[in-house]
C-alpha positions as CSV (number, residue, x, y, z in Angstrom):
1,M,39.5,-22.7,-24.2
2,D,38.1,-25.7,-22.3
3,V,38.1,-23.8,-19.1
4,L,36.2,-21.0,-20.8
5,L,33.6,-23.4,-22.2
6,D,33.3,-25.0,-18.7
7,V,32.6,-21.6,-17.2
8,L,30.0,-20.7,-19.9
9,G,28.4,-24.1,-19.4
10,F,28.1,-23.6,-15.6
11,S,26.8,-20.1,-16.1
12,G,24.2,-21.3,-18.5
13,K,23.0,-24.1,-16.2
14,A,22.9,-21.6,-13.3
15,L,20.8,-19.3,-15.4
16,V,18.3,-22.0,-16.2
17,V,18.1,-23.1,-12.6
18,F,17.6,-19.5,-11.4
19,L,14.8,-18.8,-13.9
20,T,13.0,-22.0,-13.0
21,F,13.3,-21.4,-9.3
22,T,12.2,-17.8,-9.7
23,A,9.1,-18.8,-11.7
24,C,8.1,-21.3,-9.1
25,V,8.5,-18.8,-6.3
26,V,6.3,-16.3,-8.1
27,V,3.6,-18.9,-8.6
28,L,3.7,-20.1,-5.0
29,F,3.6,-16.6,-3.5
30,A,0.8,-15.6,-5.8
31,R,-1.3,-18.6,-4.8
32,F,-0.8,-18.7,-1.1
33,G,-0.7,-15.0,-0.7
34,A,-4.0,-14.6,-2.4
35,R,-5.6,-15.9,0.8
36,Q,-4.1,-13.2,2.9
37,Q,-6.2,-10.3,3.7
38,G,-3.4,-8.0,4.8
39,D,-2.5,-7.3,1.2
40,R,-5.9,-5.9,0.4
41,E,-5.9,-3.1,3.0
42,D,-7.1,0.2,1.6
43,G,-4.5,2.2,3.5
44,R,-4.9,5.6,5.2
45,L,-5.0,9.0,3.5
46,K,-2.5,11.3,5.1
47,I,-3.1,15.1,4.7
48,R,-0.7,17.8,5.5
49,H,-1.2,21.6,5.3
50,L,1.9,22.8,3.5
51,N,1.2,26.5,4.3
52,R,1.8,25.8,7.9
53,S,4.8,23.6,7.2
54,L,6.5,26.1,5.1
55,E,5.7,29.0,7.4
56,A,7.0,27.0,10.4
57,K,10.3,26.6,8.7
58,V,10.6,30.3,7.9
59,N,9.4,31.4,11.4
60,G,11.8,28.8,13.1
61,L,14.8,30.3,11.3
62,R,13.7,33.8,12.1
63,A,13.1,33.0,15.7
64,A,16.5,31.4,16.1
65,M,18.1,34.7,15.1
66,L,16.3,36.7,17.8
67,D,17.1,37.2,21.5
68,R,14.9,35.5,24.1
69,K,12.6,38.4,24.7
70,A,12.0,39.0,21.0
71,R,11.5,35.3,20.4
72,R,8.7,35.2,23.0
73,A,7.0,38.2,21.4
74,A,7.2,36.6,18.0
75,H,5.8,33.4,19.3
76,K,2.8,35.2,20.8
77,Q,2.2,36.9,17.4
78,E,2.3,33.6,15.6
79,K,-0.3,32.2,18.1
80,A,-2.6,35.1,17.6
81,A,-2.3,34.9,13.8
82,E,-3.1,31.2,13.9
83,K,-6.3,31.9,15.8
84,H,-7.5,34.4,13.3
85,R,-6.3,32.4,10.2
86,V,-8.8,32.9,7.4
87,P,-9.2,30.2,4.7
88,K,-7.7,31.2,1.3
89,P,-10.1,31.6,-1.7
90,R,-8.7,28.5,-3.4
91,R,-7.1,25.2,-2.7
92,V,-4.1,23.4,-4.2
93,F,-3.8,19.7,-3.7
94,V,-0.3,18.2,-4.0
95,L,0.3,14.6,-5.1
96,D,3.6,12.7,-5.6
97,F,4.4,10.0,-8.1
98,K,7.8,8.4,-8.2
99,G,7.7,5.9,-11.0
100,D,9.5,2.6,-11.3
101,V,9.6,0.2,-14.3
102,M,6.0,-1.1,-13.7
103,A,4.6,2.2,-12.4
104,S,3.7,0.3,-9.3
105,R,2.4,3.4,-7.4
106,V,-0.5,3.6,-9.8
107,E,-2.8,1.9,-7.3
108,S,-2.2,4.6,-4.7
109,L,-2.6,7.3,-7.4
110,R,-5.9,5.8,-8.3
111,D,-7.2,6.0,-4.7
112,E,-5.8,9.5,-4.2
113,I,-7.5,10.8,-7.3
114,T,-10.8,9.1,-6.4
115,A,-10.7,10.9,-3.0
116,L,-9.9,14.2,-4.7
117,L,-12.8,13.9,-7.2
118,G,-15.2,13.9,-4.2
119,V,-13.7,17.2,-2.8
120,A,-12.0,19.3,-5.5
121,T,-13.8,21.8,-7.6
122,K,-13.1,23.7,-10.8
123,E,-11.7,26.6,-8.7
124,D,-9.1,24.3,-7.1
125,E,-5.9,22.9,-8.6
126,V,-4.1,19.6,-8.4
127,V,-0.3,19.6,-8.6
128,L,1.5,16.3,-9.3
129,R,5.2,16.2,-8.5
130,L,6.3,13.6,-11.0
131,E,9.6,11.7,-11.3
132,S,9.8,8.8,-13.7
133,P,12.1,7.6,-16.5
134,G,9.3,5.4,-17.9
135,G,8.7,1.7,-18.1
136,A,6.0,-0.7,-19.3
137,A,3.5,1.0,-21.7
138,H,0.4,-0.6,-20.3
139,S,1.3,0.4,-16.7
140,Y,2.0,4.0,-17.6
141,G,-1.0,4.1,-19.8
142,L,-3.1,3.3,-16.8
143,A,-1.3,6.0,-14.7
144,A,-2.0,8.6,-17.4
145,S,-5.6,7.6,-17.6
146,Q,-5.9,8.2,-13.8
147,L,-4.7,11.8,-14.4
148,A,-7.2,12.1,-17.3
149,R,-10.0,11.7,-14.8
150,L,-9.1,15.1,-13.3
151,R,-9.1,16.7,-16.8
152,S,-12.5,15.1,-17.5
153,A,-13.9,16.7,-14.3
154,S,-12.5,20.1,-15.4
155,I,-10.2,20.3,-12.4
156,P,-7.0,22.2,-13.4
157,L,-3.9,19.9,-13.3
158,T,-0.3,20.9,-13.2
159,V,2.6,18.5,-13.4
160,C,5.9,19.6,-11.9
161,V,9.1,17.8,-13.0
162,D,12.3,18.4,-11.0
163,R,14.4,15.6,-12.4
164,V,12.9,13.4,-15.1
165,A,9.6,12.7,-16.9
166,A,10.7,10.6,-19.9
167,S,8.8,8.1,-22.1
168,G,6.0,6.7,-19.9
169,G,6.8,9.5,-17.5
170,Y,6.0,12.1,-20.2
171,M,2.9,10.1,-21.2
172,M,1.7,11.0,-17.7
173,A,2.9,14.6,-17.8
174,C,1.3,15.5,-21.2
175,V,-2.1,15.0,-19.7
176,A,-1.7,18.1,-17.6
177,D,-3.0,21.5,-18.4
178,K,0.5,22.8,-17.6
179,V,3.9,21.1,-17.4
180,V,6.4,22.9,-15.2
181,A,10.0,21.6,-15.2
182,A,13.3,22.5,-13.6
183,P,15.7,23.9,-16.2
184,F,17.8,20.7,-16.5
185,A,15.1,18.1,-15.9
186,I,15.0,15.5,-18.6
187,V,11.8,15.5,-20.6
188,G,10.5,13.7,-23.7
189,S,11.7,10.3,-25.0
190,I,8.4,9.7,-26.9
191,G,9.4,6.3,-28.3
192,V,9.1,2.6,-27.6
193,A,11.7,-0.1,-26.9
194,A,11.3,-3.8,-26.2
195,P,14.6,-5.3,-24.9
196,L,14.7,-9.1,-25.1
197,P,17.8,-11.1,-24.5
198,N,18.1,-14.4,-26.4
199,V,20.0,-17.4,-25.0
200,H,18.9,-20.1,-27.4
201,R,22.5,-20.7,-28.8
202,L,23.8,-21.2,-25.2
203,L,21.0,-23.7,-24.5
204,D,21.9,-25.6,-27.7
205,K,25.5,-25.9,-26.5
206,L,24.3,-27.2,-23.1
207,G,22.0,-29.7,-24.8
208,V,18.8,-28.1,-23.4
209,D,15.7,-28.4,-25.4
210,F,13.0,-25.6,-25.2
211,E,9.4,-26.3,-26.1
212,N,7.0,-23.4,-26.6
213,A,3.5,-24.7,-27.3
214,T,1.1,-21.9,-28.5
215,A,-2.3,-21.6,-30.2
216,G,-2.7,-18.7,-32.5
217,Q,-0.3,-17.6,-35.2
218,Y,1.1,-14.6,-33.3
219,K,0.6,-15.7,-29.7
220,R,4.3,-15.6,-29.2
221,T,6.3,-13.8,-31.9
222,V,9.7,-13.9,-30.2
223,S,11.1,-15.8,-27.2
224,P,14.3,-15.5,-25.2
225,F,14.8,-19.2,-25.4
226,A,14.2,-20.0,-29.1
227,A,15.7,-18.8,-32.4
228,V,13.7,-15.8,-33.9
229,D,12.4,-16.4,-37.4
230,P,12.1,-13.5,-39.8
231,E,8.3,-13.5,-39.8
232,G,8.2,-13.4,-36.0
233,R,10.8,-10.6,-35.9
234,Q,8.8,-8.5,-38.4
235,K,5.5,-9.0,-36.5
236,F,7.2,-8.0,-33.2
237,Q,8.5,-4.9,-34.9
238,D,5.1,-4.1,-36.2
239,Q,3.6,-4.4,-32.7
240,I,6.2,-2.0,-31.4
241,E,5.5,0.5,-34.2
242,E,1.8,0.3,-33.4
243,V,2.4,1.1,-29.7
244,H,4.5,4.1,-30.9
245,T,1.8,5.3,-33.1
246,L,-0.7,5.2,-30.3
247,F,1.8,6.9,-28.0
248,K,2.2,9.8,-30.5
249,R,-1.6,10.1,-31.0
250,F,-2.1,10.2,-27.2
251,V,0.5,13.0,-26.7
252,G,-0.8,14.9,-29.8
253,E,-4.4,14.9,-28.4
254,H,-3.3,16.3,-25.1
255,R,-0.8,18.8,-26.5
256,P,-2.2,19.8,-29.9
257,G,0.3,22.5,-30.5
258,L,3.2,20.1,-30.7
259,D,5.0,19.1,-33.9
260,I,4.5,15.5,-32.9
261,E,6.7,14.0,-35.7
262,A,9.6,16.3,-34.6
263,V,9.5,15.4,-31.0
264,A,8.4,11.7,-31.2
265,T,11.9,10.4,-32.2
266,G,12.6,8.8,-28.9
267,E,14.9,11.7,-27.9
268,A,14.9,13.3,-24.5
269,W,15.9,16.9,-23.8
270,P,16.7,19.2,-20.9
271,A,13.7,21.3,-20.0
272,L,15.6,24.4,-21.3
273,R,15.2,22.9,-24.8
274,A,11.9,21.1,-24.2
275,V,10.2,24.4,-23.5
276,E,11.2,25.6,-26.9
277,L,9.8,22.4,-28.5
278,G,6.5,22.8,-26.7
279,L,6.9,19.8,-24.4
280,V,7.1,22.1,-21.3
281,N,5.1,25.2,-20.5
282,E,7.2,26.8,-17.8
283,L,10.7,26.6,-16.3
284,A,10.6,26.4,-12.5
285,T,11.2,23.9,-9.7
286,S,8.2,22.4,-7.9
287,D,9.2,24.4,-4.8
288,D,9.2,27.7,-6.6
289,Y,5.8,26.9,-8.1
290,L,4.2,26.0,-4.8
291,V,5.7,28.9,-2.9
292,R,4.1,31.2,-5.4
293,Q,0.7,29.9,-4.4
294,L,1.2,30.5,-0.6
295,D,-0.5,33.9,-0.5
296,R,-3.5,33.0,-2.5
297,A,-4.2,29.3,-1.8
298,D,-4.4,26.7,1.0
299,I,-1.9,24.0,-0.1
300,W,-2.7,20.5,1.0
301,E,-0.4,17.5,0.5
302,I,-2.3,14.3,-0.1
303,K,-0.6,10.9,0.3
304,L,-2.1,7.4,0.6
305,D,-0.2,5.4,3.2
306,K,-0.8,2.0,1.9
307,P,1.1,-0.9,3.6
308,E,2.1,-3.8,1.4
309,G,2.1,-7.4,2.6
310,L,5.1,-9.7,2.2
311,R,3.6,-11.5,-0.8
312,K,3.0,-8.3,-2.7
313,R,6.5,-7.0,-2.1
314,V,8.2,-10.3,-3.0
315,V,6.1,-11.0,-6.1
316,G,6.4,-7.4,-7.3
317,S,10.2,-7.5,-7.1
318,L,10.4,-10.8,-8.8
319,Q,8.0,-9.8,-11.6
320,E,9.9,-6.6,-12.2
321,A,13.1,-8.7,-12.5
322,L,11.5,-11.0,-15.0
323,T,10.0,-8.3,-17.2
324,V,13.2,-8.2,-19.3
325,L,12.5,-11.8,-20.4
326,R,9.1,-11.0,-21.8
327,P,8.4,-9.2,-25.1
328,E,6.6,-6.2,-23.5
329,A,6.5,-2.8,-25.2
330,W,8.4,-0.3,-23.1
331,G,7.9,3.5,-23.1
């Protein structure tokens, strides 16, 4: 038993040292890195014509199956067709969003949508290939608001989900005019969770005092380092319920046909079931959906190549690691 207590004591001290060191590193990088201009680069917008890319794959396979003479003839035909290529009557702009806990790609999404709003018209379409299990509510709320800019401009928006769009991910997806999902993609999870470990009993055993000076009755309702009193716990629960209510209202406004109380239980479903519940409009992979547009639209993939400086990468990673220690509301 003494050995076990020694191990626990050492682990507790190591945890305290680690948290203190991490907090110091975050502050130092944030201060010194703020002077660096490299982190503030706007990045470069990369544009790729997917029609040509997809056709090149098909033609490459077809050519590989021909003899040399037939291959040359096919190559000449492709060159001639390329010279006389006529623009399609409409355009489809393709964006990608792979979400992490803090929806860190939202800054790139913001710039991509700003660029599109200067070019796209009501006759065009924006397709977002989305993959996200959710994360911090405020971060995904901002990402969803970026997509709402397209809706406000009356530019058709389709969200394609191949793997997962849950919680904050579905908060983004529901903004679209149409949600298309692969049959076994995971969709839904309209709920809120706020994980918060508490180590105050371990600190008591180690003889570590924790002071938490605040001004305002509910400035800090719960803390990972102090005992939680009933009033603080109830206030924290009330705050989570309020975020959930706002989440449900947001989804309901964008998909008015939903039985919001039936789907806002925090459950997630395969798209095969989600389409029956009204969370998804159509079952298809993003590849299927885009290939169907080839004959009638020019498809352009838009991606912002935005390099990140050392400070941003380090601080971002440390902040994400520390989020479990803050009473944030998670989607």
